[in-house]
LOMISE-757925 format. One record per residue: residue in one letter; y, x, z of N, C-alpha, C in turn. Coordinates in steps of 0.1 Angstrom, whole numbers, padded with zeros to 4 digits, always signed. Each point is the difference from the previous one (the first is absolute). Layout:
AYXZYXZYXZ
...
***
This chain:
M-0082+0084-0121+0012+0008+0007+0003-0005+0015
K+0006+0009+0006+0001-0005+0014+0016-0006+0005
I+0002-0005+0004+0013-0005+0004+0010+0001+0015
L+0004+0005+0006+0010-0004+0011+0011-0004-0004
I+0000-0009+0014+0014-0011+0005+0003+0003+0007
D+0015+0005+0002+0003+0002+0016+0010-0014+0000
I-0003-0011+0014+0004-0010+0001+0014+0009+0010
N+0014+0000-0003+0008+0000+0012+0007-0016+0001
H+0000-0009-0008+0004-0011+0004-0009-0011-0004
S+0003-0008+0011-0009-0016-0008+0002+0000-0009
A+0013-0003-0005+0004+0000-0018-0009+0003-0009
H-0001+0015+0000-0014+0007-0008-0013-0005+0000
V-0004-0010+0010-0015-0006-0002+0005-0013-0009
H+0007-0006+0003+0002-0015-0013-0002+0014-0012
Y+0012+0007+0000+0001+0008-0014-0012+0008-0006
F-0009+0002+0006-0012+0009-0006-0012-0011+0002
R+0003-0008+0004-0015-0014+0006-0006+0001-0017
N+0010-0002-0008-0006-0008-0016-0008+0015-0007
F+0008+0011+0005-0004+0011-0008-0012+0005+0006
Y-0002+0002+0014-0015+0001+0002-0010-0008-0005
K+0005-0012+0000-0011-0010-0012-0001+0008-0008
I+0008+0002-0011-0001+0006-0014-0010+0011+0000
M+0000+0007+0008-0009+0013+0004-0010+0000+0003
S+0003-0009+0011-0018-0004+0002-0007-0007-0009
K+0002-0006-0009-0006-0004-0012-0007+0007-0007
K+0011+0009-0002-0002+0012-0014-0009+0014+0011
C-0007-0005+0009-0009+0010+0010+0003+0016+0003
H+0018-0002+0004+0008+0012+0007+0001-0005+0019
K-0002+0010+0002-0001+0001+0013+0014+0005+0009
N+0005-0014+0008+0012-0001+0004-0004+0000+0013
L+0011+0008+0010-0002+0004+0015+0018-0005+0001
F+0003-0010+0012+0012-0002+0006-0001+0005+0010
V+0013+0011+0007-0001+0004+0010+0011-0002+0005
L+0006-0008+0014+0009+0001+0006+0005+0002+0016
R+0009-0006+0007+0001+0002+0015-0001-0012+0003
N-0003+0001+0011-0003-0012+0008+0018-0004+0009
K+0001-0006-0013+0017-0011+0005+0001-0013-0004
E+0010-0006+0002+0001-0014-0006-0014-0006-0005
I-0001-0006-0006-0011-0015-0011-0009+0010-0007
E+0003+0015-0010-0007-0001-0006-0015+0000+0000
H-0005+0004+0014-0015+0001+0000-0004-0018-0006
R+0007-0010+0008-0002-0016+0000-0001-0002-0017
L+0012+0008-0002+0002-0006-0017-0012+0007-0010
L-0003+0009+0000-0013+0009-0003-0013-0005+0001
S+0000-0003+0012-0016-0009+0005-0003-0016-0004
S+0013+0000-0002-0001-0020-0007+0000+0005-0017
Y+0004+0007-0007+0000+0002-0012-0013+0008-0004
G-0013+0000+0010-0013+0010-0001+0003+0009-0005
I+0011+0012+0004+0004+0013-0005-0009+0007+0012
P-0010+0015-0005-0003+0005+0007+0015+0015+0008
F+0001+0003+0011+0012+0009+0004-0008+0013+0008
K+0009+0010+0003-0002+0010+0012+0016-0003+0005
D-0001-0001+0015+0010-0002+0007+0002+0019+0004
K+0013+0006+0003+0001+0009+0002+0010+0005+0012
G-0007-0008+0004+0009-0005+0014+0013-0006+0005
K+0009+0010+0012+0015-0006+0000+0009+0011-0002
***
């Protein structure tokens, strides 16, 4: 299954990181997309979660 997760707030990163781990272990493809704001990029990078930047 392919899963798209749109991050709109830094709290969403914390909320979805465990979901990402569980779904990845079950061989599902996950894609996080987010805007370039606040600290979301740093959080996803620190957790080792790949993401795509939608711009500003």
